[in-house]
C-alpha positions in Angstrom: -95.3 -70.5 -40.3 -92.5 -71.7 -42.5 -93.7 -69.4 -45.3 -93.8 -66.4 -43.0 -90.3 -67.1 -41.7 -88.9 -67.5 -45.3 -90.4 -64.2 -46.3 -88.9 -62.5 -43.2 -85.5 -63.9 -43.9 -85.7 -62.6 -47.5 -86.6 -59.1 -46.4 -83.9 -59.0 -43.8 -81.2 -60.0 -46.3 -82.3 -57.3 -48.6 -82.1 -54.7 -45.8 -78.6 -55.7 -44.8 -77.4 -55.5 -48.4 -78.8 -52.0 -48.7 -77.0 -50.8 -45.5 -73.8 -52.4 -46.7 -74.0 -50.5 -50.0 -74.6 -47.2 -48.2 -71.6 -47.8 -45.9 -69.4 -48.6 -49.0 -70.6 -45.5 -50.7 -69.8 -43.4 -47.6 -66.3 -44.8 -47.3 -65.7 -44.2 -51.0 -66.8 -40.6 -50.7 -64.6 -40.1 -47.6 -61.6 -41.5 -49.4 -62.2 -39.2 -52.4 -62.6 -36.2 -50.2 -59.4 -37.1 -48.3 -57.5 -37.3 -51.6 -58.8 -33.9 -52.6 -57.8 -32.2 -49.3 -54.4 -34.0 -49.4 -53.9 -32.5 -52.8 -55.1 -29.0 -51.9 -53.6 -28.8 -48.4 -50.4 -30.8 -48.3 -49.3 -29.4 -44.9 -52.7 -30.1 -43.3 -55.8 -28.0 -42.9 -55.1 -27.0 -39.2 -51.3 -26.8 -39.3 -49.3 -25.1 -36.4 -47.2 -22.3 -38.0 -44.3 -21.2 -35.7 -44.3 -17.8 -37.4 -47.9 -17.2 -36.4 -47.4 -18.7 -32.9 -44.2 -16.8 -32.0 -43.1 -14.3 -34.6 -40.5 -12.9 -32.1 -38.9 -16.3 -31.9 -38.8 -16.6 -35.7 -37.3 -13.1 -35.9 -34.7 -13.9 -33.3 -33.8 -17.1 -35.2 -33.4 -15.1 -38.3 -31.2 -12.7 -36.6 -28.9 -15.4 -35.2 -28.9 -17.6 -38.3 -28.9 -14.9 -40.9 -27.3 -11.7 -39.7 -26.8 -10.5 -43.2 -30.6 -10.3 -43.6 -30.8 -7.7 -40.8 -31.1 -4.1 -41.8 -28.3 -1.6 -40.8 -30.9 0.5 -38.9 -32.0 -2.5 -36.8 -28.4 -3.4 -36.0 -27.7 0.1 -35.0 -30.7 0.1 -32.7 -29.6 -3.2 -31.1 -26.1 -1.9 -30.5 -27.6 1.2 -28.9 -29.8 -0.9 -26.7 -26.8 -3.0 -25.6 -24.7 0.1 -24.8 -27.6 1.5 -22.8 -28.1 -1.7 -20.8 -24.3 -2.0 -20.2 -24.2 1.5 -18.8 -27.2 0.9 -16.6 -25.7 -2.4 -15.4 -22.4 -0.5 -14.5 -24.3 2.1 -12.6 -26.2 -0.6 -10.7 -22.9 -2.3 -9.9 -21.4 1.0 -8.7 -24.4 1.6 -6.4 -24.1 -1.9 -5.0 -20.4 -1.3 -4.3 -21.2 2.0 -2.6 -23.9 0.5 -0.5 -21.7 -2.4 0.4 -18.9 -0.1 1.5 -21.3 2.0 3.6 -22.6 -1.2 5.2 -19.1 -2.3 5.9 -18.1 1.0 7.4 -21.3 1.0 9.5 -20.5 -2.5 10.8 -16.9 -1.6 11.4 -17.9 1.3 13.5 -20.4 -0.8 15.5 -19.0 -2.3 18.6 -15.4 -1.7 17.4 -13.9 -2.3 20.8 -15.8 -5.6 21.2 -14.7 -6.8 17.8 -11.1 -5.9 18.4 -11.2 -7.8 21.7 -12.6 -10.8 20.0 -9.8 -10.7 17.4 -7.0 -10.4 19.9 -8.2 -13.1 22.3 -10.9 -14.4 24.5 -12.8 -12.2 26.8 -11.6 -12.2 30.4 -12.7 -10.9 33.7 -10.8 -8.0 35.2 -8.0 -9.1 37.5 -7.0 -7.7 40.9 -6.4 -4.0 41.4 -3.2 -2.8 39.7 -2.8 -5.9 37.5 -5.0 -4.9 34.5 -3.3 -3.9 31.3 -5.2 -2.8 28.2 -4.6 -3.9 24.7 -2.2 -1.7 22.7 -0.6 -3.9 20.1 -2.8 -4.5 17.1 -2.5 -7.6 14.9 -0.6 -7.3 11.6 -2.3 -7.5 8.3 -2.3 -10.6 6.0 0.3 -9.8 3.3 -1.0 -9.3 -0.2 1.7 -9.6 -2.8 -0.7 -9.0 -5.6 -0.6 -5.3 -4.7 2.9 -4.9 -6.2 4.7 -8.1 -7.2 7.9 -6.2 -8.3 8.2 -4.4 -5.0 7.5 -7.6 -3.1 10.4 -9.3 -4.8 12.7 -6.4 -3.8 11.6 -6.4 -0.2 12.2 -10.1 0.1 15.9 -9.4 -0.7 16.3 -6.2 1.3 14.2 -6.5 4.5 15.4 -8.2 7.7 12.7 -9.8 9.8 10.0 -8.1 7.7 11.2 -4.5 8.4 13.4 -1.9 6.8 14.3 1.7 6.6 12.7 3.6 3.6 13.6 7.0 2.3 12.2 9.1 -0.6 14.6 11.2 -2.6 14.8 13.3 -5.7 17.8 15.1 -7.3 17.2 18.2 -5.0 18.7 16.3 -2.1 21.4 14.3 -3.8 24.3 15.7 -1.6 22.4 15.0 1.6 21.4 11.5 0.4 25.1 10.7 -0.1 25.8 11.5 3.6 22.7 9.6 4.6 23.6 6.3 3.0 27.3 6.6 3.7 26.6 6.6 7.5 24.0 3.8 7.1 26.7 1.7 5.5 29.3 2.7 8.1 27.0 1.5 10.9 26.4 -1.7 9.1 22.6 -1.5 8.6 21.7 -3.9 5.8 17.9 -3.4 5.5 17.3 0.0 3.9 15.8 1.1 0.6 15.7 4.4 -1.3 12.5 5.2 -3.3 13.9 7.1 -6.2 11.6 9.8 -7.4 13.6 10.5 -10.7 16.0 8.7 -13.0 19.0 10.6 -11.8 18.6 9.4 -8.2 18.0 5.8 -9.4 21.2 5.8 -11.4 23.1 7.5 -8.5 22.0 4.8 -6.0 22.8 2.0 -8.4 26.3 3.4 -9.0 26.9 3.4 -5.2 25.5 0.0 -4.5 22.5 1.4 -2.6 19.3 -0.6 -2.7 16.8 1.4 -4.8 13.3 1.2 -6.1 11.6 3.4 -8.7 7.9 3.2 -8.9 5.9 2.6 -12.1 4.9 5.9 -13.8 2.1 7.8 -12.0 1.6 11.4 -13.1 -0.2 12.3 -9.9 3.0 11.5 -7.9 5.7 12.0 -10.6 4.9 15.7 -11.2 5.5 16.4 -7.5 8.4 14.0 -7.2 10.4 15.6 -10.0 10.3 19.2 -8.9 8.9 19.3 -5.4 10.7 20.7 -2.4 11.1 19.0 1.0 7.5 19.5 2.2 5.9 18.5 -1.1 8.0 15.3 -1.4 7.4 14.6 2.3 3.7 14.5 1.6 4.1 11.8 -1.0 5.4 9.2 1.5 2.0 8.6 2.9 0.7 7.3 -0.4 3.8 5.4 -1.3 4.2 3.7 2.1 0.8 2.1 1.8 2.1 -0.6 -0.5 4.9 -1.5 1.8 2.4 -2.1 4.7 0.0 -4.0 2.4 2.9 -6.4 1.6 3.3 -7.1 5.3 6.4 -5.0 6.1 7.1 -2.7 9.0 8.7 0.5 7.8 11.1 2.9 9.5 10.4 6.0 7.5 13.4 8.3 7.2 14.0 11.8 5.8 17.3 12.3 4.1 18.6 15.0 6.6 19.4 12.3 9.1 22.8 11.0 10.3 22.8 7.4 11.5 25.2 6.6 14.4 23.7 3.3 15.6 21.3 0.7 14.3 17.8 2.0 15.1 16.2 -1.4 15.0 18.1 -2.3 18.2 16.2 0.5 20.1 12.6 0.0 18.9 9.8 -1.4 21.2 7.4 -2.5 18.4 4.4 -2.4 20.7 2.4 0.3 18.9 1.0 1.1 15.5 3.3 4.2 15.3 6.5 4.8 17.1 7.8 8.2 16.3 10.6 10.7 17.2 9.4 14.0 18.7 10.0 17.6 18.0 10.1 18.1 21.7 13.4 19.2 23.4 12.9 18.1 27.0 10.8 15.7 29.1 7.8 18.0 29.2 7.6 19.0 25.6 8.5 15.5 24.3 6.2 13.4 26.5 3.5 15.7 27.5 2.6 18.1 30.4 -0.2 19.8 32.2 -0.3 23.4 30.9 -2.5 25.7 33.1 -4.3 28.4 31.3 -5.0 31.5 33.4 -8.1 33.6 32.7 -8.5 36.1 35.6 -11.9 37.3 34.5 -13.3 33.8 35.4 -12.6 34.5 39.1 -12.7 31.3 41.1 -12.4 29.2 37.9 -9.6 31.3 36.4 -7.3 28.3 36.1 -8.0 25.9 33.3 -5.9 22.8 32.9 -4.8 21.7 29.4 -2.7 18.8 28.2 0.1 19.7 25.9 2.6 17.7 23.9 5.0 18.8 21.1 4.3 17.1 17.8 5.7 13.9 16.4 8.1 14.3 13.6 6.7 12.9 10.3 10.2 12.6 9.0 11.2 9.7 11.2 8.7 7.1 12.5 8.3 3.4 12.7 5.0 2.1 11.4 3.7 -1.4 11.7 1.4 -3.1 9.0 -1.9 -2.9 10.9 -5.4 -1.7 10.0 -5.0 1.6 12.0 -1.7 2.3 10.3 -3.2 1.9 6.9 -6.1 4.1 7.9 -3.7 6.7 9.1 -1.8 6.8 5.8 -5.1 7.0 3.9 -6.5 9.8 6.0 -3.3 11.9 5.8 -2.9 11.3 2.0 -6.5 12.2 1.4 -6.3 15.5 3.3 -3.0 16.4 1.7 -4.5 15.8 -1.8 -7.5 18.1 -1.1 -5.8 20.9 0.8 -2.6 22.9 1.0 -1.6 21.6 4.4 1.7 20.7 6.0 2.0 16.9 6.2 3.4 16.9 9.7 0.5 19.0 11.1 -2.0 16.6 9.4 -0.1 13.6 10.6 -0.3 14.7 14.2 -3.9 15.8 14.0 -5.0 12.4 12.7 -3.0 10.6 15.4 -4.1 12.7 18.4 -7.5 14.3 17.8 -10.2 12.4 19.6 -13.6 11.4 18.3 -16.2 14.2 18.7 -19.5 15.2 17.0 -18.9 15.1 13.3 -15.5 13.4 13.5 -14.4 9.9 14.2 -10.9 9.8 15.6 -8.2 7.2 14.6 -7.9 4.3 17.0 -4.2 3.9 16.6 -1.7 3.2 19.4 1.4 5.3 19.5 4.8 5.6 21.3 7.2 8.5 21.6 10.8 7.7 21.0 13.5 8.7 23.5 14.5 12.2 22.5 18.1 11.8 23.5 18.5 8.6 21.4 16.5 9.8 18.5 17.7 13.4 18.6 16.4 16.4 16.7 18.8 19.2 15.9 17.2 21.6 18.4 18.2 19.2 21.3 21.7 18.8 19.9 22.6 22.5 19.2 20.7 24.1 22.0 21.2 21.7 24.8 23.5 18.7 24.3 26.6 20.4 22.8 26.6 22.8 25.8 26.4 20.1 28.5 29.6 18.1 29.3 27.7 15.0 30.4 25.2 15.0 27.6 28.0 15.4 25.0 29.3 11.9 26.1 26.0 10.3 25.1 25.9 8.7 21.6 22.5 9.1 20.0 21.1 6.5 17.5 20.3 9.2 15.0 20.5 13.0 14.7 17.8 14.6 12.6 18.7 18.0 11.3 15.0 19.1 11.1 15.2 22.4 12.9 17.8 24.0 10.7 17.8 24.9 7.0 21.6 24.6 6.5 21.2 20.8 6.6 24.2 19.5 4.7 26.8 21.5 6.6 25.3 20.5 10.0 25.1 16.8 8.9 28.8 16.8 8.1 29.5 18.5 11.4 27.5 15.8 13.3 29.7 13.2 11.6 32.9 15.0 12.5 31.8 15.3 16.2 30.4 11.8 16.8 32.3 9.7 14.3 35.7 11.4 13.9 35.8 12.7 17.5 36.3 16.4 16.6 35.1 18.0 19.8 34.7 21.5 18.4 32.9 20.5 15.2 29.5 21.8 16.4 30.7 25.0 18.0 30.6 27.4 15.0 26.8 26.9 14.5 24.2 29.2 16.1 21.5 27.6 18.2 18.9 28.4 15.6 19.2 29.7 12.1 20.2 33.1 10.7 16.8 33.7 9.2 
């Protein structure tokens, strides 16, 4: 037994020695192969090459890091792509703005009365019969001085209680302008401003201590302002007045052919968007009347009732800084820019025409001024000067709008009402000679 065990032990030791030798040889071969591969492939046999994985990224890095390596053709192509993308982006932004504006207008038109009611106050039930009064005074805008900081600074110095008289003038009306501001000064009205449409008027106003403002150059306005006649210049005011309203000021717009005899701000109601003098000459024409149209061929229905009122004068009106007022100015200015129309006709059409198919009317409140206080020259020369009682009335202003010989009639008005010359008006005809 002992001999068998000793023989078994001897064979087992020899087997272990043989396996150990094989393992040692394998390890040696592995080390040698590792050295060979390390020498031949210093970066590894299965390395991750970023150029192979993401050639665009490498190219981009080269572009950023080494612009000098980029070819001129490639740079030109990239610039072209950037320009094309910028233009496309601008077009998209424009489309977004247009769609946003359309959405805003659609929302504005929807339930407009309800929204206005919510702005002005809480909803209420109707009161007893005869006690209900509708809304007519719209809220004023929030002032935006960024619109015109230079004008805002001038208005702070000139305006009184956020309101002032504003007149546009060029060199064609220089003589009338002198009569205009001389009587404003005589009455003692401090809050007035001349918008000079040329350098000559600006210098003329400064030399006479008249508050003046000359706008920044604008060829669209300046070309008309320099050479335009009364109607052309009158049409500019709707564009120019917009900035005054945006700055939060109420404006009493005045033509130059007006003689001031009292302070008009003492006679305003300020309860409407627009408060205007009328071209009417009596209670019917000034404030409205029922005009019956007769068509005999209709038989039983021959009489058709129509409502008539003579137009507001676009040369003298008080306008408050409200949304409807801004919309009025925009509508009139837009129509005058795209058609050869008379500004006074357009002004009245936008104020009075109601909404109907294809047209949305302006929701602006309006008031007609007392035609004896804010007097046009037809009332004066055709009626007042011939009536002993009416001659004793002293109007607030006289607007020489019905007659072309403006300067001579303005001076006659001053002689009659200021200097007391009773026959100063007698030499003039009721109308004009042509």
